[in-house]
C-alpha positions as CSV (number, residue, x, y, z in Angstrom):
1,M,20.8,-20.6,-3.8
2,I,18.2,-21.3,-5.9
3,Q,15.8,-18.6,-4.7
4,T,18.5,-15.8,-4.5
5,I,19.4,-16.7,-8.4
6,I,15.3,-16.3,-9.3
7,I,15.1,-13.6,-7.7
8,L,18.2,-11.9,-8.9
9,V,17.0,-13.2,-12.4
10,Y,13.8,-10.9,-11.8
11,F,15.4,-8.2,-10.7
12,A,17.2,-7.7,-14.0
13,L,14.0,-7.9,-15.8
14,T,12.3,-5.6,-14.2
15,V,15.0,-3.0,-14.8
16,L,15.6,-4.1,-18.5
17,I,11.6,-3.5,-19.1
18,G,11.6,-0.1,-17.2
19,V,14.6,1.0,-19.1
20,M,13.4,0.0,-22.3
21,S,10.6,2.1,-21.9
22,M,12.4,5.1,-21.6
23,K,12.6,5.9,-25.7
24,K,8.4,6.5,-24.8
25,S,9.0,9.1,-22.0
26,K,10.6,11.9,-23.9
27,T,8.1,14.6,-23.3
28,S,6.8,15.6,-19.6
29,D,3.2,14.3,-20.7
30,S,4.4,10.9,-21.6
31,F,6.9,10.5,-18.4
32,H,3.4,11.2,-16.2
33,G,1.3,9.2,-18.2
34,A,-0.9,10.1,-21.4
35,E,-3.4,8.1,-23.6
36,M,-2.9,5.0,-21.4
37,G,-5.3,1.4,-22.7
38,L,-7.1,-0.3,-20.4
39,F,-4.5,-3.0,-18.9
40,A,-1.8,-0.7,-19.0
41,I,-4.3,1.6,-16.3
42,V,-5.4,-1.6,-14.5
43,A,-1.6,-2.6,-14.0
44,A,-0.4,0.5,-12.9
45,S,-3.4,1.3,-10.7
46,A,-3.4,-2.3,-9.2
47,G,0.3,-1.4,-7.8
48,E,-1.0,1.1,-5.5
49,W,-3.6,-1.3,-3.4
50,L,-1.0,-4.8,-4.0
51,G,2.2,-3.5,-2.2
52,G,4.5,-5.2,0.7
53,T,1.6,-4.5,2.7
54,A,-0.6,-7.1,0.4
55,T,2.0,-9.7,0.6
56,T,4.2,-9.5,4.0
57,G,1.9,-7.0,5.9
58,V,-1.5,-9.3,5.2
59,S,0.5,-12.6,6.0
60,E,1.7,-10.8,9.7
61,Y,-1.9,-10.2,10.4
62,G,-3.1,-13.9,9.2
63,F,-0.1,-15.2,11.3
64,D,-1.3,-13.1,14.5
65,Y,-5.2,-13.0,13.6
66,G,-6.3,-15.3,10.6
67,L,-8.1,-14.7,7.5
68,S,-9.7,-11.6,8.9
69,G,-6.4,-9.8,7.7
70,A,-7.5,-10.3,4.1
71,W,-9.8,-7.2,4.8
72,Y,-6.7,-4.9,3.8
73,T,-7.0,-5.7,0.0
74,I,-10.8,-6.3,0.4
75,S,-11.1,-3.0,1.7
76,N,-8.9,-1.6,-0.8
77,G,-10.8,-3.1,-3.5
78,I,-14.1,-1.6,-2.4
79,G,-12.6,1.9,-2.2
80,V,-11.6,1.4,-5.8
81,F,-14.9,0.1,-7.0
82,F,-16.0,2.9,-5.0
83,L,-14.3,5.3,-6.9
84,A,-15.0,3.4,-10.7
85,M,-18.8,4.1,-10.0
86,L,-18.8,7.6,-8.7
87,F,-16.1,9.6,-9.9
88,A,-13.7,7.7,-12.0
89,K,-15.5,9.6,-15.5
90,L,-15.8,12.9,-13.2
91,Y,-12.0,12.7,-12.5
92,R,-11.0,12.2,-16.2
93,S,-13.1,14.7,-17.6
94,L,-11.3,17.5,-15.7
95,N,-8.3,17.0,-17.8
96,S,-5.6,16.9,-14.9
97,V,-3.0,14.3,-14.2
98,T,-3.0,15.3,-10.5
99,V,-5.4,14.9,-7.4
100,P,-4.6,18.2,-6.8
101,G,-5.1,19.5,-9.8
102,I,-8.6,18.2,-9.5
103,I,-9.0,20.1,-6.3
104,E,-8.0,23.3,-7.6
105,K,-11.1,23.3,-9.9
106,F,-13.4,23.4,-7.0
107,F,-11.4,25.6,-4.7
108,G,-8.6,27.4,-6.3
109,V,-4.6,27.4,-6.5
110,K,-4.1,28.1,-2.9
111,A,-5.8,24.7,-2.2
112,R,-4.0,22.9,-4.7
113,S,-0.6,23.7,-3.3
114,V,-2.0,22.8,0.3
115,S,-3.4,19.5,-0.9
116,S,-0.3,18.7,-3.0
117,V,2.2,19.1,-0.2
118,L,0.0,16.9,2.3
119,L,-0.8,14.2,-0.3
120,T,3.1,14.2,-1.5
121,I,3.5,13.1,2.2
122,V,1.1,10.7,2.4
123,M,2.7,9.3,-0.5
124,L,6.1,9.4,0.5
125,A,5.0,7.5,4.0
126,V,3.4,4.7,2.3
127,G,6.7,4.3,-0.2
128,L,8.2,4.2,3.4
129,S,5.9,1.2,4.7
130,Q,7.2,-0.5,1.5
131,M,10.7,-0.1,1.7
132,V,10.4,-1.5,5.2
133,A,8.6,-4.6,3.5
134,A,11.5,-4.8,1.0
135,G,14.3,-4.5,3.3
136,K,12.4,-7.1,5.4
137,L,12.5,-9.5,2.8
138,G,16.4,-9.0,2.3
139,E,17.0,-9.5,5.8
140,S,14.8,-12.7,6.1
141,L,15.4,-14.5,2.6
142,I,19.6,-13.8,1.9
143,G,20.8,-12.9,5.2
144,V,21.7,-9.4,4.2
145,P,21.1,-6.8,6.8
146,F,18.4,-4.4,6.3
147,V,19.8,-1.5,5.3
148,P,22.0,-2.9,2.5
149,S,19.1,-4.8,1.4
150,V,17.0,-1.3,1.5
151,I,19.8,0.7,-0.2
152,V,19.7,-2.1,-3.2
153,F,15.9,-2.4,-3.9
154,A,16.0,1.6,-3.9
155,I,18.7,1.9,-6.7
156,I,16.9,-0.7,-8.7
157,F,13.3,0.9,-8.6
158,I,14.6,4.3,-8.9
159,V,16.6,3.6,-12.0
160,Y,14.1,2.0,-13.9
161,T,11.1,4.7,-12.9
162,L,13.3,7.5,-14.0
163,A,13.9,5.9,-17.1
164,G,10.5,5.5,-18.2
165,G,7.9,6.8,-15.8
166,M,4.9,6.1,-16.3
167,N,5.3,3.9,-19.1
168,A,7.9,1.8,-16.8
169,V,5.7,1.5,-14.3
170,A,2.5,0.2,-16.6
171,S,5.2,-2.0,-18.4
172,T,6.8,-3.6,-15.4
173,N,3.5,-3.7,-13.2
174,K,2.1,-6.2,-16.1
175,M,4.6,-8.6,-15.3
176,H,4.4,-8.1,-11.9
177,L,0.5,-8.7,-11.5
178,F,0.8,-11.7,-12.8
179,V,3.5,-13.2,-11.1
180,M,2.3,-11.8,-8.0
181,Y,-1.4,-13.9,-8.3
182,G,0.7,-16.5,-9.7
183,G,3.1,-17.3,-6.9
184,V,0.7,-17.0,-4.3
185,I,-2.1,-19.3,-5.9
186,V,1.0,-21.9,-6.5
187,A,2.2,-21.2,-2.7
188,V,-1.2,-22.1,-1.4
189,I,-1.2,-25.4,-3.7
190,F,2.1,-26.6,-2.3
191,V,1.7,-25.7,1.5
192,V,-1.5,-27.5,1.4
193,S,0.2,-30.3,0.4
194,R,3.4,-29.7,2.5
195,L,1.1,-29.8,5.3
196,G,-0.9,-33.0,4.4
197,G,-4.2,-31.4,3.8
198,F,-6.6,-28.7,4.9
199,G,-7.1,-30.7,8.2
200,E,-3.4,-30.6,9.2
201,L,-3.8,-26.9,9.0
202,V,-6.7,-27.1,11.2
203,R,-4.9,-29.0,13.9
204,G,-1.7,-27.0,13.8
205,L,-4.1,-23.7,14.1
206,D,-5.9,-25.6,17.1
207,S,-2.2,-25.9,18.7
208,A,-1.1,-22.4,18.1
209,N,-4.5,-21.1,19.4
210,M,-3.8,-22.5,23.1
211,S,-1.9,-20.0,25.4
212,E,1.6,-21.1,26.4
213,A,0.3,-20.0,30.3
214,T,-2.9,-22.3,29.7
215,K,-0.6,-25.0,28.7
216,D,1.8,-25.0,31.4
217,A,-1.2,-24.3,34.2
218,L,-2.9,-27.5,32.6
219,A,0.5,-29.4,32.7
220,A,1.3,-28.3,36.3
221,A,-2.4,-29.6,37.5
222,G,-1.8,-33.1,35.5
223,Q,-4.1,-32.4,33.1
224,T,-4.1,-33.2,29.6
225,A,-4.2,-29.9,27.4
226,K,-7.4,-29.7,25.3
227,P,-7.1,-27.9,21.8
228,A,-8.5,-24.6,21.5
229,T,-10.9,-23.8,18.7
230,S,-9.2,-22.8,15.5
231,G,-12.4,-21.2,14.4
232,S,-11.6,-17.9,15.3
233,F,-8.6,-17.6,12.5
234,F,-11.4,-18.6,9.7
235,G,-13.8,-15.5,11.3
236,M,-13.6,-12.8,9.3
237,L,-14.0,-10.2,12.4
238,T,-11.1,-11.9,15.0
239,I,-8.9,-8.8,14.0
240,G,-11.6,-6.5,15.4
241,F,-15.0,-4.8,14.0
242,S,-13.0,-1.2,14.9
243,K,-10.2,-1.7,12.7
244,V,-11.9,-3.6,9.5
245,S,-14.4,-0.4,10.0
246,S,-11.8,2.0,9.8
247,W,-9.8,0.3,6.9
248,V,-13.2,0.0,4.9
249,I,-13.7,3.6,6.0
250,A,-10.2,5.0,4.8
251,S,-10.0,2.7,2.2
252,L,-13.5,4.3,0.5
253,L,-12.2,8.0,1.1
254,G,-8.6,7.2,0.4
255,A,-9.2,5.8,-3.1
256,C,-10.4,8.7,-4.3
257,T,-7.5,10.9,-3.6
258,A,-4.9,8.1,-4.0
259,Q,-2.5,9.9,-6.5
260,A,-0.4,6.8,-7.5
261,G,-3.6,4.8,-8.1
262,I,-5.7,7.4,-9.8
263,Q,-3.1,9.0,-11.8
264,P,-3.2,6.1,-14.2
265,V,-6.8,6.5,-14.6
266,L,-6.3,10.3,-15.1
267,A,-4.1,9.3,-18.0
268,A,-6.8,7.1,-19.5
269,K,-7.3,7.6,-23.5
270,D,-11.0,8.6,-22.4
271,V,-13.9,8.7,-19.7
272,H,-15.1,5.3,-20.2
273,T,-11.6,3.3,-20.5
274,A,-11.2,5.5,-17.0
275,K,-14.1,3.7,-15.9
276,K,-13.7,0.7,-17.1
277,A,-10.2,0.4,-16.2
278,S,-11.0,1.1,-12.0
279,I,-14.1,-1.7,-11.9
280,I,-11.5,-4.0,-13.3
281,T,-9.2,-3.3,-10.8
282,A,-11.2,-3.3,-8.1
283,F,-11.9,-6.9,-8.6
284,V,-8.1,-7.8,-9.0
285,T,-7.6,-6.2,-5.8
286,A,-9.7,-7.3,-3.4
287,P,-9.2,-11.2,-3.1
288,F,-5.5,-11.0,-3.2
289,G,-5.2,-10.9,0.4
290,L,-7.4,-13.8,0.9
291,F,-4.1,-15.8,-0.4
292,T,-1.7,-14.1,1.3
293,A,-3.4,-14.1,4.8
294,F,-4.0,-17.7,4.2
295,L,-0.4,-18.1,4.0
296,G,0.2,-16.3,7.4
297,M,-2.4,-18.7,9.1
298,A,-0.2,-21.9,7.1
299,A,3.0,-20.8,8.6
300,K,1.5,-20.8,12.1
301,S,0.0,-24.0,11.6
302,M,3.3,-25.2,10.2
303,F,5.6,-24.0,12.9
304,N,3.4,-25.6,15.9
305,K,3.3,-28.9,13.9
306,G,7.1,-28.7,14.2
307,D,7.5,-28.8,10.4
308,M,9.3,-25.2,9.9
309,L,11.7,-23.7,11.9
310,V,13.6,-20.7,11.8
311,A,17.4,-21.1,11.9
312,E,18.8,-20.3,15.3
313,S,16.0,-19.0,17.4
314,G,13.9,-22.2,16.7
315,A,10.9,-19.7,17.0
316,L,9.0,-17.7,14.6
317,I,8.7,-14.7,17.5
318,T,6.3,-12.7,15.1
319,G,4.8,-12.7,11.8
320,K,6.9,-10.2,10.5
321,T,9.0,-13.1,9.2
322,A,6.1,-15.5,8.4
323,L,6.0,-15.5,4.5
324,P,9.3,-15.2,3.7
325,T,10.1,-18.4,6.4
326,L,7.3,-20.3,5.0
327,M,8.8,-20.0,1.2
328,M,12.0,-21.5,2.6
329,N,10.2,-24.6,4.0
330,I,7.6,-24.8,1.3
331,H,8.7,-28.4,0.2
332,D,10.9,-31.3,1.5
333,N,13.1,-31.5,-1.7
334,P,15.6,-28.8,-1.5
335,V,15.2,-28.5,-5.3
336,V,11.6,-28.4,-6.1
337,G,11.5,-25.9,-2.4
338,G,13.9,-24.0,-4.3
339,V,12.3,-23.0,-7.4
340,V,8.4,-22.9,-5.9
341,G,9.8,-20.8,-3.2
342,G,12.0,-18.5,-5.2
343,L,9.2,-17.8,-7.7
344,V,6.8,-16.8,-4.7
345,L,9.4,-14.9,-3.1
346,A,9.8,-13.2,-6.6
347,S,6.1,-12.7,-6.4
348,I,6.5,-11.1,-3.1
349,L,9.4,-8.7,-4.5
350,A,7.0,-7.9,-7.4
351,A,4.3,-6.7,-5.2
352,I,6.9,-4.2,-3.5
353,L,8.0,-3.0,-6.9
354,S,4.8,-2.7,-8.1
355,T,3.9,-0.1,-5.5
356,V,7.1,1.7,-4.7
357,S,7.6,2.7,-8.5
358,P,4.1,4.3,-8.9
359,I,4.5,6.2,-5.5
360,I,7.7,8.0,-5.9
361,L,6.3,8.7,-9.6
362,S,3.0,10.2,-8.1
363,A,4.8,11.9,-5.8
364,G,7.5,13.6,-8.3
365,T,4.5,14.3,-10.5
366,M,2.9,16.3,-7.5
367,V,5.5,18.4,-6.7
368,T,6.7,18.8,-10.3
369,K,3.0,19.9,-11.9
370,D,1.2,21.3,-8.6
371,L,4.1,23.5,-7.2
372,Y,7.0,23.8,-9.6
373,Q,5.0,24.2,-12.9
374,R,1.5,25.8,-11.5
375,V,3.2,28.1,-9.1
376,L,6.6,28.5,-9.3
377,R,7.4,28.2,-13.0
378,P,4.4,28.5,-14.8
379,K,6.4,29.4,-18.2
380,A,8.9,26.6,-17.6
381,T,9.6,24.9,-21.0
382,D,8.7,21.1,-21.4
383,A,12.1,19.9,-21.2
384,E,12.4,21.7,-17.7
385,V,9.4,20.1,-16.6
386,L,10.4,16.7,-17.5
387,K,14.0,17.3,-16.0
388,M,12.4,18.6,-12.8
389,S,9.8,15.3,-12.8
390,R,13.0,13.3,-12.9
391,I,14.8,15.0,-10.5
392,T,11.6,15.1,-7.8
393,T,11.0,11.2,-8.3
394,A,14.5,10.2,-7.6
395,L,14.2,12.6,-4.6
396,S,11.2,11.2,-3.4
397,G,12.5,7.2,-3.8
398,V,15.5,8.8,-1.5
399,I,13.3,10.3,1.2
400,C,11.4,7.0,1.2
401,T,14.2,4.9,1.5
402,L,16.0,7.2,4.2
403,G,12.5,6.9,6.1
404,A,12.1,3.1,6.2
405,I,15.9,2.9,7.8
406,A,14.9,5.5,10.3
407,L,11.5,4.2,11.4
408,V,11.9,0.2,10.6
409,N,11.3,-0.8,14.3
410,A,8.6,2.0,15.1
411,S,5.4,0.4,14.2
412,A,3.6,-2.6,12.0
413,V,3.8,-1.7,8.3
414,L,0.2,-1.8,7.6
415,D,-0.4,1.0,10.7
416,I,1.8,3.0,8.9
417,V,-0.3,3.1,5.9
418,Y,-3.5,3.6,7.2
419,A,-2.2,6.5,9.2
420,A,-1.4,7.6,5.9
421,Y,-4.9,6.5,4.4
422,S,-6.3,8.3,7.3
423,L,-5.1,11.9,6.0
424,R,-5.6,11.2,2.2
425,G,-9.2,9.9,3.0
426,A,-10.2,13.2,5.1
427,I,-9.0,15.4,2.4
428,F,-11.8,13.4,0.2
429,V,-13.8,14.6,2.6
430,V,-12.8,18.2,1.7
431,V,-13.1,17.2,-2.0
432,L,-16.9,16.0,-1.4
433,L,-17.9,19.3,0.3
434,G,-16.4,21.5,-2.7
435,I,-18.4,19.4,-5.2
436,Y,-21.4,19.1,-3.4
437,W,-21.8,22.1,-0.9
438,K,-21.9,25.8,-2.4
439,K,-20.5,27.5,0.6
440,A,-17.2,25.3,0.7
441,S,-14.6,28.1,0.5
442,E,-11.1,28.5,-0.5
443,K,-9.6,29.5,2.7
444,G,-12.0,26.7,4.7
445,A,-10.6,24.1,2.6
446,C,-6.9,25.2,3.2
447,W,-7.1,25.7,6.9
448,S,-9.2,22.2,7.0
449,M,-6.6,20.3,5.3
450,V,-3.6,21.8,7.6
451,L,-5.5,21.0,10.7
452,T,-6.6,17.6,9.4
453,G,-2.9,17.0,8.8
454,A,-1.9,17.9,12.1
455,V,-4.6,15.8,13.8
456,A,-3.4,13.1,11.8
457,V,0.2,13.4,12.5
458,F,-0.4,13.9,16.3
459,W,-2.2,10.9,16.6
460,K,0.4,8.5,15.2
461,V,2.9,10.5,17.1
462,Y,1.1,9.5,20.2
463,N,1.1,6.2,19.0
464,L,4.4,5.6,18.3
465,F,6.4,7.4,20.9
466,L,3.8,6.8,24.0
467,D,3.2,3.5,22.7
468,K,-0.7,4.1,23.5
469,G,-3.2,1.6,21.2
470,H,-5.7,4.7,20.9
471,F,-5.9,8.1,22.3
472,P,-8.0,8.0,25.5
473,V,-11.2,9.3,24.2
474,A,-12.9,6.2,23.0
475,D,-11.4,2.7,21.9
476,W,-13.0,2.8,18.5
477,L,-11.6,6.4,17.8
478,T,-8.9,5.5,15.5
479,E,-6.8,8.1,13.6
480,T,-9.4,7.2,10.7
481,Y,-12.2,8.8,12.6
482,A,-10.7,11.6,14.0
483,A,-9.1,12.8,10.9
484,V,-12.8,12.3,8.9
485,I,-14.6,14.2,11.7
486,V,-12.0,17.3,11.8
487,A,-12.1,17.4,8.3
488,F,-15.8,17.7,8.0
489,A,-16.2,20.0,10.9
490,A,-13.2,22.1,10.3
491,T,-14.3,22.8,6.4
492,V,-17.7,23.7,7.1
493,I,-16.8,25.9,10.2
494,F,-13.9,27.5,8.0
495,S,-16.0,28.3,5.3
496,L,-18.3,30.0,7.3
497,V,-16.0,32.0,9.0
498,F,-14.0,32.7,5.8
499,P,-17.0,33.0,3.0
500,K,-16.6,31.5,-0.2
501,R,-15.3,34.6,-3.0
502,Q,-15.9,34.6,-6.5
503,M,-13.0,32.3,-8.5
504,K,-10.8,34.4,-11.0
505,A,-10.6,32.6,-14.2
506,A,-7.1,30.4,-14.0
């Protein structure tokens, strides 16, 4: 009950702050972001990287594989640092509020339109995954079914995002960022105390690391089960080198075309602020997953020591509910546990809200600026652009919500996110060729992005509906590698087939 009250209060505070930002968003430029300062950029940009996947998603991997699940946020931090050092200043100097607008500078209007469609799809896929995390949180926390939970979350973040746009995102994310880090640090302290020390955590992992089949076989033979080592849970490659390398590559490339993360940078008051904010964002992002992966490990240890049970079933079937369940069992005293657990669950909520809001805003921004204003209605008034921005932002939120309801059981949250990241990273390969290869043509870029998008979608559909781990070519060939390879090869080939022509002035 205490936990629920804390979360409801946090909901109300978030909406209040967002709505109060409305007075600063009277024009389309202010709605999309303009003249943003250092801390506002860091808070708004970090929301792209520290969402539900960085909390419940990484804790799930921590539960299943151990500390190596933290590579999710470490990879994102590496990608943002790459953006900061090599492209933040360049991007900001081009005076575009969208990534497709930057692509137009090197290829043309058609390439801008194609990339806008694809990157909007990417944003919606990432937003969908965040809504899955939100619904699961409501379901496991207070027993509200998944669909009503998702709908309530959707109403909240759509309302305050429509009210204040980028100002609402920056203002609310400042609060979210403090709550997120404060929450997980407090959780780690209380969980270790609840376990009785680090040694007890290791002992629980030792027990968890032994398969039930092995225990049964030893028991049948009349032998005492010897605990397996817990070392694998602390290894940074336990999750597999193929997945880690795939995550790093996807983040390195994807961070440079992530509209939700880059939009605040593009709205910086100057190029120096853009670079400095990106560097700080990288260091804010990277370590977060170490805390949430550790909490997933703690959940596994507590369950195997008998200190934590899931009502009715008596077992944690998967790691999907590990973090919320852990927060419900964080302290013996129900009052203390309720307050601390509520604060930590609020931090999970903060992570989800901090990501979903900029994602639907960025999707709406690209549709409005790159398609509506640039192609369909170039003479639209500012009032018309602002109205369309709110409409497309709201529609983006609705699409994410409906997608989450339809695909909640289709795949793991992180897999959905990184399938989108793969396509986003592949588009950056096209951008790189546009910047550094003089023969890269607009037709080559357009056809390459279309083909790459088709490959990325096919790869994920194959995995989702045919239940195969990887496409049957090589185990290491994930969708990330496939998308990047296709993007590079297709851009080169199509650019040679359709040579570059002199671009007309926009």
